[in-house]
Each structure stands twice: as structure tokens, then as C-alpha cells.
N, C-alpha and C positions, 0 to 999 in steps of 0.2 A: 398135567396142566402146567403151562409155563406162566409163572407169576413174576411181574416186575414190581419190585418194592423200592420205595423212595423215602428218604428223610431229608427235610430241610428246616427242621424245627429250631435248630440252634446255629452256632457258628460253623459247624462242620456240615457236610452233606454226604449222604451215602446212597448207593444204588446197588441192587442185586437182582440178577435174573436167575430164578430157581425153577426146578421141575421136580415136584415132590420134595424129597429131602436133599436132592442133589443141587449144589450151587454151580450153575453154568458159568457165571462171571460176576465179578464184584467191582465196584468203583467207590472211591472215597476221596474227599477233598477237604482240606483245612485251610481255607482262604478267607476266613472271616465272613461277614454277612454280605456276600456277593452272589447270592443264589440266582438273582435275576439274570446274571451274565453267564454263570458257569454250570447251572444245574442241567439245562437241556443238553449241552455238549457232553456232560458226564454221563447222562442217560444214553445218548447216542453211542458214545465210546464203549460203554458196558455191553449194550446189545450187540454191537459189531464184534466185540471180543468173544462173545458166545457163538458167533457165526450165525446170528439170527437177524431178523428185521422186526420192526414194530408190529407188522402184521402177524408175526408168529406168537405174539403175546396173547394169552387167553384171559388174564385178569390182572388187576393192579392193586397194590397196597400202598398206603401213604400214612405217615405219622400225622395224627389229627390234633395233637396238643396235649398238654400245654407246650409253650415255646415262644419263639419270636413271632410277634403278630405278622410281620411282613413275610417271614420265612414260611409260616404255616399257610398263608394265602397263596404264596408262589407255588408251593408244593401241591396244594389242592387244585389250583387252576391248571397247572401243568398236567396233572393226572386226568382231570375232566376233559382237557383238550385232546389227550392221546387216546383215552378210553373209548370215546364215542358212545356206543351202546354196550360195551363190554363191562362185566361186573367189577366193582371196586370195593376195597375193604379199608375202612378207617381203623387204624391201629393206634391206641393211646400211646403217646410218646414214652411215658414212664414204664408202661408194660414192655415196649420194645427194648428199652434200655435194660430193664431188669432181666430180660431173656439172655443177656450176655453171660449171666451167672446162673443159668438154670441147672447146671450140673454141679454146682458148688455144695449142695446139700444144706444150704443155709437160706434163710429168708433174704431175698435180694431187695434192698431198700434203694430205690432210684431217687437221686436228688439232683435237681437242676437249680443253679443260682438264679433267683428271681430279682436280685438286687434289693437294696434297702433293708438288709438283714432279714430277707425272706427267701424261702425255697419253694419249689414245686416238689412234692414228694409222693411216693407211692411204694408200698411194700408188697412183695409177691412171693408166695410159696409155690413150689412146683411138684407135681406128682411124678410117678415113674415114667410117664409118657412125655414129661416136659410141659404139661398143661399148666398155665399160670392161673393162680387164684389170688385175689386181693386180700391181704392181711391188714394192710393200712390203705384205706381208700385214697385214690388220687386227690390231691388238694394243693392249694397255695396256703402257706402258713409261715409264721415267724420261726426263726431258727430255734428259739427256745421251745416252742411247741413241738417242733420236729424232734428235738433232743428228748423230750419227755415221752413221745410216742415210741422212739427207738428203745429207750431204757425200759419201757413197759412190755416189750416183746418177751415171750416166754420160750424163745428158741434162738439159737445162734443166728447172727445176722451178718451180712456183708454189705457195705455201703459203696455205691458207685455213682458216677456222674460228676459233672463239673461243679456241683454244689456239695459234694462229699467233704471237700476240704474245710467247709464251714463247720463241720461236725467231727473233724478228725480227732478232737480231744476225747471223744467217746471210745475210740478204738483201744481195746486192751490186749489185742493179740490173741484172744481166746473167744469170748462170747461175741464180741464185735470186732470185725476186721475191715480193712479197706481193700477195695478191688483195684486192679490196674487196668480193667476193661471199662474205661470211662466214656467212650464215644459210642454213639448209636451206630450199629452196623446193619447193612441191608439184609444180611442173612438172619439177623435177630428179628427184624421186622417181619420177614417171611415166616419165621417160626411162629411168632405170635399170631399172624394172620391165619395160620392153619387152624386156629381154635375159635375164629370169629366168623360172623356171617357177612356175606357180600351183599352189596346193595347197588342201586343204579348210580351212575356218576353224579347226577345232579343233586343227589342227597348227601354228598360229602360236605360236611360243615365243620370248620375248625372249632376246637374247644379251647377258649382262651383262658378260662379260670379266673381272670380278673380283668378290670377295665384297663384300657390302654393308657399310656402316660398322658396323652392329650385329654382323654376323658377324665382322668383323675384330676388333672389341673383345672379343667372346666368345672368339675364338681366342687373342688376346693374354692374356686372363685365365687360360685353360686352360694356356697355355705357362708362365705365371708360376707357377701353382700346381704344375705338374709339376716346375718348376725347384727349388721348395722341397723 
């Protein structure tokens, strides 16, 4: 089965076309939040690099969140448009990122910078087949809470993602270390997708984990007005 995997949850974008465990072609871009302009060309380039066409794709996988509100919507909409009636797999963003370190022998703690001294975090352990299981459930939390959760792990951990620098002081070179694999890769999405159930395209729904900035500002104004 040929699987097309896409990530647009953050500042980078990644695409991979895989068949089973084989990676037929990969694409990656680090051009900031310009997914509306460059994601489709990146997908097209990757498919052509594999010597395939969109019609050859059997199923699709896309990171479902958390992440950039706009990026998640773009990725989801693109997959829905390409898939038509073919199966789709929503892959949690933090699970996909953690899969970068599935062979490290450590709990992979995926961390994304959510700004305002907050992170999106999730911790995953992997069995001999590379199957991920959540040790720390995906969440949005303050950096201090994330630090407490990491300190509470009873196994060696590796921190990765663009939010790992916010907790770099925890790294002791032994129990807790920092990864260099900090970007989501298409092949990691594909790996995670292999352990998840597919669904119909219209059922793809981004998981935002918190309100958008506009919604937070509106809520703050309402609370201020009610306080008066």
C-alpha cells in the first residue's frame, strides 16, 4: 500500500511517500508559515520523485495537532481534497515527532513551543516493533508543569522538538538528554500511521488543544466586561 504522509503543523513542512516500510521519496521545507503557497508543490514534487502519480496513492496520513491553527487546517484540507474517497489517517503531531527517536531506547518526550511560556508535550515509549504508547498524554501546559512531568519519569528520556530548548536545563547527559532530530519527518508520520486506524476523509478534524489567539482575546474582553 502506498501511503502519502504530510505535515504542516508548524513552521516546517514534510512529505513522504512510502510503501510498507520502504520510503519511496521524501520532501522537506523550512520556509516559515507559508504552507498555503508551498505545501502542494512539495507534495507534487515528492510524488514525481518517486515516479508515481496521485492516482497511485492508496491512503493518506496527516498530522492532526497540536500545532499552528492555520497550518493544521491547510494540511487537513489538502488531504481531504486529494483523497476523495480513499482512506485517511489522522496522526497526532507529538506522536509523529516522538517517532524520530523510536530507536533510542528512551522515552521520547516531544515538545512544541506554544509561546507564552507554554508547550505542547507528549511522552512516548516504544516496543520492539516500534509501536508508540503514551507515557505522558498529549497536552498543552506551562513549562513548569512540563518540567515536573519529565522529572517524574522513571526511565531515561530524550527531549525533542522546537520546545525542547525551553527545558534544556533538565538535560544531565545521562537520565535526560536532548535530541538533534527536532523536525517532524514524513517517514515518522508514516511510521506512526502504521499503528493507527484509517477513516473517511471528511472525518479528519484538527486537534487544537487550546483556543486560538483571537478566541483568547475575545474571552479576555468578555471576562473584563463582566467584571465591570
